[in-house]
N, C-alpha and C positions, 0 to 999 in steps of 0.2 A: 632115862630118856623115854618119852612117850612112844608106845609101840607103833602107832600110826605114823609118827614122824620118822621113826627108824625105817619103816617100810618104804616111805617116800624117798628117804635118802638112798636106800639101796637101789631103788628103781630109777632114780633120775640123776644120780651122781656117780660117774660122769654121764653126759657131758656138762651138766649144769653144776655150778658151784654150790657147795652145801649152804653157804650163807643165803643164797636166793631161796632155797627150799625152806630154810628156817623162817625167813621173813614172810613168805607166802602162806606157810602153814599157820603162823601166828595170826594172820589176818582173819582166817576162818576158824580158828580154834575156839571151841565152846559151842558151836552150832551143831545140830544133829547130822547135817550132811556136809561136814567140814572136809572130809577126805575127797568126796566126788568133786566138790568145788575147787579144791586145791589141785586135783588131777587135771581138771579142765584148763586151768591156767598153765600148769607145768607142762602139759602135753604140747601146747603151742610154743612155749619157750624151748623145749627140748628139740622140737622139729626145726626151729630157727637155728639153734646151736649146731645141729648136725649139718644143716645146709651150709652154715658159715665155715665149719671145719672142712667141708668138702671143697670150698673155694680156695683153701690155703691162706686165709686171712690171718695176719699176725697182729693181735691187738696191742702188742708192746710198742709198735712203731719203729722197732730197731732194725727190721730187715725188709722194709717195704720198698724194694727196688722197683723203679718204674718199668724197667724192661721185663721184670718177672710177672707183673700184674697189669697188663694193658687194659684199656677200656673195652668192655664187652657191650656191643650195641643191644643185644637181647636183654641183658640185665638192666640197662638204662631204660628200655622201652617198658619193661615190667614195672619199674619204679615209677615211670611217668604215668602209667595207667592207674596207679593207686594213690596218686597225690594230686592236689589242685593248686593253682597259682594263688599265692597270697600277695595281691598287687599292692597293698598298702603297708606292708611290713617294711621296716628299715633294713637296709642292706648291711648295716654295721654289725648285726648279730651274726650272719653267716660268714662275713669276712673274718671276724674274730675267730670263728670256729675253724676256718680253713687255714689260718695263718698263725694263730697264737701258740698252739700246743704242738705244732709240727716239728719244732726243734727240740722238744723234750723227749729224750730217749734215755735208756738205762745207762747213762754215763755220768752219774753224780760223782763217783770216785774214779778218776782216770788211772790212779795208781793201785787200784784194788787188786788187779790181776797179778801184781808183783809181790803181794803178801803171801806168806805161807798159810797153812790151815790154822795154826794156832793164833797167828796175828789176826786173821779174819774173824775167828770166834771171839777174840777179845774185843775187837773193834765193834762188832755188831751187838754184843751183849751190853757194852757200855752205852750204846745208843738207845737201847730200850730197857731202862731199869725197871719199868713197871711190869714187864713180862718175865716169866720164869726162865731161867737159863736153859733148862731142858727143852722148853718149847721153842725158844729162839734157835738153839742149835739144831733142832729137828727140822725147822723150816730151812735153815741154811744148807743142811745136807740134802733135803728134798730138791733144792734149787742147784744142786751140784756145786756147792761152795761159791756160787755167784752172788756177791754182796748186793749188786744192783737189783736183781730179781727178788732176793730175799727181803730187801728193804721195802720194796713196793708192797709185798704181801704182809709184812709185819706192821706197816703203817696203819692199815685198816684195823688190824687186831688191837694195836696199842690205843687207837683213837676211841674205840668202843669198849675198851676194857673197863669193867666196873660200872658200865651204864645200866641204869635200871634200879637206882636207889639201893645199891649195895648187894643186889642179887648176884648169885654166882652164875657166871656165864657158862652155858652148856658147851662141852667139848664138841668139836666138829670134825667130820671126816674120820681119818685114821687116827687123829689125836685122841678120840674117845677110847681107843684101845691101848693108850700109853700107860706106863706103870703108875703115874701119879693119879690117874683117874680109875684104874681098874686093877685090883690086887687079886689075882687068882690063887686058888689053893694048889700047892705043888708039893712034891716029895723032896726029901733032903738031897737026893742025888741029882736033881734037875738043875741045881744052881750052876754047876760047872759047865753043863751043856749050853745053858742060856748065855753064859759069858762068851763061849766060842761062837754062837750064832750071832750075837750082837756085834762082835768084832768083825765077823765076815760081812754082815750087812753094812757096817760103816765103811769097810774097804770098798765094797761095791758102789756105795753112794759117792765116794770121793773120786772114782774114775772119771776122767773128763770125757765129754761127748765128742765124737769125731766131727771135725769141721767140715761143713758143707762146701763144696766147690762153687765158686762164684762164676757165673757164665760171663763170657766176654761180650762187650757191646759192639755193635756194628751199625752202619748207616741204614741197612735194610730193615733192621728191627725198629729203628727210630722212625723211619718213614711209615712203616705199617702201623706203628702206635699212633702217629699223628693222624693218619687217615681214619683209623677206628675211633679216635677221640672226637673228631669233627662229625663223623657219621652218627655217633651215639648221641651227641648233643643236639643235632639238628633233625634227626629222623630222615635224613636223605640217604639213599642207597650208597653203600661203600664204593661200588663200582663207579658211580658218578663223581664221588668225592676224589677217588684215586685219579680219574682222568683229569679233573680240574687241578689236582695237586701237581701233576706232572706238567700241565700247561703253564703253571706259574713257577716253574723252576724248582720244584720240591721245597717251596717256602710255605710254612704254615701261616704266617701273617698275610702273605699275598693271597693265599687260597681263601682265608676268611674274608679278606677285603673284597675279593671278587664276588663272594656270596652276598655281601652287604650291598654292593653296587647293583647287582641283579635284583635284589629285593627292593631297593629304593626305586629302581626304574619301573618295576611292575606295580608298585603302590604309589606312583607319583600323584595320581588324582584321588586317592582315597585318604580320608582322615582317620588316623588311628583312634581307637576308643580310649576312654579315660584310664581304665586299668593298665593298659599297655604304656601309656605316657607316664603314669605314676611309677610303674616298675622301672621304666627307662631312667627316670630322674634318680631313683634309688641307686641304680647301676652307675649312673654318671657321678654320683657322690663318691663312690669307691674308685672310679677311674676318671679324674678330672680332665685328663688329656684326650679322652674319647669324645668326639663330637656328639651332640645330643641326638641328631638324626641317625647316627650309626648305632647309638644305644637303643633307639626305638627299633631299628632293624634287627638287632641281635635278639631283642625280646620277641619279635615276630617270628624269627627263624627257629627259635628254640622252644620246645614244649615245656610245660611245668616240670619241676620247680625252677625258680630263677637261678639256681646254682649252675644250670647248664649255660645260661648266658654269661654268668660270671666266669666259667671255665674258658669260654671262647674269648672273652675280653682279656683275660689273663694271657692267653696265648697270643692275642693280637698285639698286646702292649709290651710283652716281655720276651717273646721268642726272637732269636737272632734271624736276620735275613739270610737267605741262601746265597752262597758265594759261587759264581760261575767257575767252571773248571778251567776256562781259558785265561782267567786273570788271577794271578797270585800276588798278593800284596805283601810287602815286608813290614813286619811289626816293629815299630820303634818305641821302646819303652820310655815313658815320661813319668817323672816322680813329682809328687806333690810337695810343695815347700813345707818346711818345718814350721808349725804354728806354736807360738809360745804361750797362747792363752789356754785355759783349761777346757778345751772343746770336747775332750773325751769324758768329761764328768757326766755321770748318769743323771744328775740333778739339773743340768743346764736346760733352760727353757728355750724352746723354739719360738720365733716371732709369729704372732697370729695376724691374720689379715685385718685391716682396720674396718670398723663398723661406724655407722652414723651415731652420734651421741643420743642416747635415749632420755626420755623425761625422768625415768627412775633407774636405779641401779639394776644391772643385768643379774638375773638369777638363772639357775638351771631350768626352772619351770618356764620362765619367760622366754628363754632362748629356744626351748623345745617348741613352744607355741609359735614363735616367730619363724622357725625353720619350717614347720608344717604349713604355715601361711605362704611362705615364699615358694615352696614346691607346688602348692595348689595354684598359685598365680602363674608359675611356669607352665604347668599343665594346661591351664586355660589359654594362655598366650600361644602355646604351640599348636593347639587345635585351630586357632584363628590364623595361623601363619600361612595357610593355603590361599586365603583371600587377600591378605595384606603382608607384604614383606617386612614391614616394621614390627609386626607381632613376633616374628621369628627372633629378631634382635631382643625384643622384650623377654621372650622365653629364655634366651641365653643369659640375660641379665639376672632374672629371678633364679635361674638354676645356680649361677655363680654365688648369688646372695645366700641361697640355701646351703651351699657348701661352706661358705665362710661362717655362717651361723652354726653349722655342725661342728666346725673346729672349735669355736668358742664354747659350745655346749660341752664338749669333752673336757676342755680346760676348766670350766666352771664346776662340772661334776667332780673332777679330781680335787679342786680346791675345797669344795664342801666336804669331801671325804677326809681330807687332811685336817680340816677344822674339827670334824666330829671325833676323829681318833685322838687329836691333841687334847680335847676336852675331857676325855675319859682315860687318859694314860698318865703315867708318872715317869720319873727319870730311870727307873729300873724295870718298868712294866709297860707293855704296849697292848692295849685292848682294841682288837679289830672288829668288834661286834658292830653290825649295821652298815658295813661297806661291801662292795662287790669283790669278786675274786681277783679281778685285775688290779683294783685299787689296793687290796690287801697285800698282794705280792709286791707291788711297787713301794708301798709304805714300809712294809717289813724289811725289805732289802735296804732301803735308805736309812731307817732308824737304827737297825743293827750296826751298820757301818758308823753312824754318828755316835752311838754308844761306845763302840770299840775305840774310836779315835779319841773320845773324851776321857778314857780311863787313864791314859798316860802310863806312869810307872806301875799302876795297879794291874796292868796286863801281865806282870811278872808273877807266876805262881808263888804263893807264900809271902808276898810283899806285905800284906795286911796282917801283921802280928804273927807271921809264920803259920797261918791257918791252912795254907795250901789251896785257897780258893782264888779264882780270878774274878776281879770286879765285883766283890761282895756276893758271890754265889751265882753269877750269871745274869743274863737279861731274859726276862720272862715275856713271851709273846702269847697272848690269850686269843684263841679263835673260837672256842666253843666246840661242843661235840656234834652240832648239826641237828638238834631235835626239831628246829623250825625250818629246816631245809626240805626241799622236795624229796620225798621218799625217806625222810628222817636219816639221811646219810650226809655226813659233813663234807663240805667242799673246801672251805677255807683252810682247815687244818692240813690235809694232805698236800694241797697246792702250795701253801706257804712253806711247809717243811721241805718239799722237793726243791724249791727255789733256794732256800738257805743252804741245803746240802750241796746243791750244784755250785754255789758260790764259794764253797770250801769251809763252811762253818761247822764246828763240832757241836752237836745238838743232843738233847735228851727229849724224847717224845713221851708226853704224859697224856692224861685224860683231858682233852680240850685245851691243851697248852703245849708250847714248845719252849724249852729253856736252852738258850745259846750260851755255851761255856767258853767259847773262844775259837781261834783258828785251828784247823786241823794241821797236823804235822805233815811236812812234805808238800 
């Protein structure tokens, strides 16, 4: 290992991951001042990592209790001062960021905790055949025999294994001092001592961590959290928000609605600028039930970025109303009738709003252009709504038209992704090159199920001539290693692999591809 790289690893790991140090050092390697340049970047990353650890942030997403990490107004203000409003960006990007991956936690194998140590070792070594058994078991022990955590760490290692035209990957972190990478000189009598030390370290690694106590939830904590959230999103003092919150019966939606009404009354004679209207149209696309003037008011009330307005809109449309203490209603359960159609099928298509017949067939590009035009016309009509009440109606019409076009745009993009994948795939191989992460996860989930259902009796191991293979050796899903992705880090592979494992498929992770071997037992 390069001496400069080894010094950087000792200095910045932890809190930084050794992979980050490797990547940054490779960017400046070869230049005369490579180490000072790398230190300049790594110092910033190390400072941010230390601050992040001090906040108690859990990057796994598995312990993010709302009550444990309420909104901090000072943190929001510091973020607001360092960012600016992007008034013309589409709201679908940050909506997907806040909702798509929130349900993905380390729960791919719900029955993994019931396995003993030997079964866990056998399960995870079969999943990663391209990695050495010693390195896989070392990661499993480092994660305290937690298969979920070990799988997340091994996914990246398996995906980049062998990358670089056959070059040997440098060992990282403590792995560099393992026996397969470093063979020290020792005396004859040291063998017995090392065996005892290795046995003791293995026993220590297998000891479970003590479970942290979960704090109980109470109404006072919820109220304080709601007040701090609204204050952080609006830059209004928390004392004023608290007073308004109690005046509205401790109801979050009623409090936000009163702020909107006050803002509309104070800006009744003022015309909002074009950037605010455009941002409100984007917000209205994500929340169709929200009136357009209320969306404009939320954009005015909240400082940049627009995620603050999105947070208030979510609380306004999803939070339950406060129930007065004097009236207690009896809950009468009602049950939905049994539906005999296949409504639970994931491939069932939802009906799209009708559009006027175009002179030419709709494409994703034409729908995107038409949506931008509709939102632009809605913005112009809304500005003229102060002088003519008919223009407000026109603004509502064009806003609804933009939402309908957005629904068709998503459907058209999905259809084009399906056609692209179908043109470059076979019956036993699925090539996901050229599609987005969301489309790749959707297509992979659907095609793997279709392949499995089409096997019939071939799903029985040993059916084909007693070879012991399922479905001719499995179903190969090609995602690539991510050389053309941002930062040269693959996104399709880990995302598709996590979805397949979450759905209960038995997979083998290779370089740029995943092989589905069948259903997992249990």
